[in-house]
C-alpha positions in Angstrom: -118.5 -173.5 13.7 -122.1 -173.6 14.9 -123.4 -174.7 18.2 -124.7 -178.0 16.7 -121.2 -179.0 15.6 -119.9 -178.4 19.1 -122.6 -180.6 20.6 -121.9 -183.3 18.1 -118.2 -183.2 19.0 -118.9 -183.4 22.7 -121.4 -186.3 22.2 -118.8 -188.2 20.2 -116.2 -187.6 22.9 -118.7 -188.7 25.5 -119.3 -191.9 23.6 -115.7 -192.8 22.7 -114.3 -192.0 26.1 -117.2 -193.5 28.0 -117.9 -190.4 30.0 -120.9 -189.3 32.0 -122.5 -185.9 31.8 -120.7 -184.9 35.1 -117.4 -185.9 33.5 -118.1 -183.8 30.5 -119.0 -180.8 32.7 -115.7 -181.3 34.7 -113.7 -181.4 31.4 -115.4 -178.2 30.2 -114.6 -176.5 33.5 -111.0 -177.6 33.1 -110.9 -176.0 29.6 -110.6 -179.2 27.6 -111.9 -179.7 24.1 -113.5 -182.9 22.8 -110.5 -183.3 20.5 -108.1 -183.3 23.5 -110.2 -186.0 25.3 -110.3 -188.3 22.3 -106.6 -187.7 21.7 -105.8 -188.9 25.2 -107.6 -192.3 24.9 -104.9 -194.8 25.9 -103.9 -197.4 23.3 -103.5 -201.1 24.4 -99.7 -200.6 24.5 -100.1 -197.7 27.0 -101.0 -199.7 30.0 -99.5 -197.1 32.3 -102.0 -194.4 31.1 -105.3 -194.0 33.0 -108.6 -194.0 31.1 -109.9 -190.6 30.1 -112.6 -190.7 32.8 -110.1 -191.3 35.6 -107.7 -188.7 34.1 -110.4 -186.0 34.0 -111.6 -186.7 37.5 -108.0 -186.7 38.9 -107.2 -183.4 37.2 -110.5 -181.8 38.5 -109.9 -183.0 42.0 -106.3 -181.7 41.9 -107.5 -178.3 40.8 -110.8 -177.8 42.6 -110.4 -180.2 45.6 -113.5 -182.3 45.0 -115.1 -184.4 42.2 -118.7 -183.7 41.0 -121.0 -186.6 41.3 -123.4 -187.6 38.6 -126.8 -186.0 39.3 -128.6 -189.0 37.8 -127.1 -191.4 40.2 -127.4 -190.5 43.9 -125.2 -192.1 46.6 -128.3 -193.3 48.4 -130.0 -196.6 47.3 -133.4 -195.9 45.8 -135.3 -199.1 46.4 -135.8 -201.3 49.5 -134.1 -204.2 47.7 -131.0 -202.0 47.0 -131.0 -200.9 50.7 -131.2 -204.5 51.9 -128.3 -205.6 49.6 -126.2 -202.6 50.7 -126.7 -203.4 54.3 -125.9 -207.0 53.7 -122.7 -206.0 51.9 -121.6 -203.8 54.8 -121.7 -206.8 57.1 -119.3 -209.0 55.0 -116.0 -209.6 56.7 -114.0 -209.3 53.4 
């Protein structure tokens, strides 16, 4: 199996499980394969089962103590408009 086949498998798992690059990295550190991620997608009758993204993050946090954030999306708002809406949201009573 070549490197290209592995990349295709991971990209398909990313697409089908709606994962970010950080989620893929966490899954790889946990030793998961793309097949195991796709296999654990909950069906509509499995309402008790968490989505794969949540499942991977929970397992990673349990093992390593913290969850990696997506490097593309920072916690800080980037534009003045985003900063203003964030400040306005913080002042809401509910």
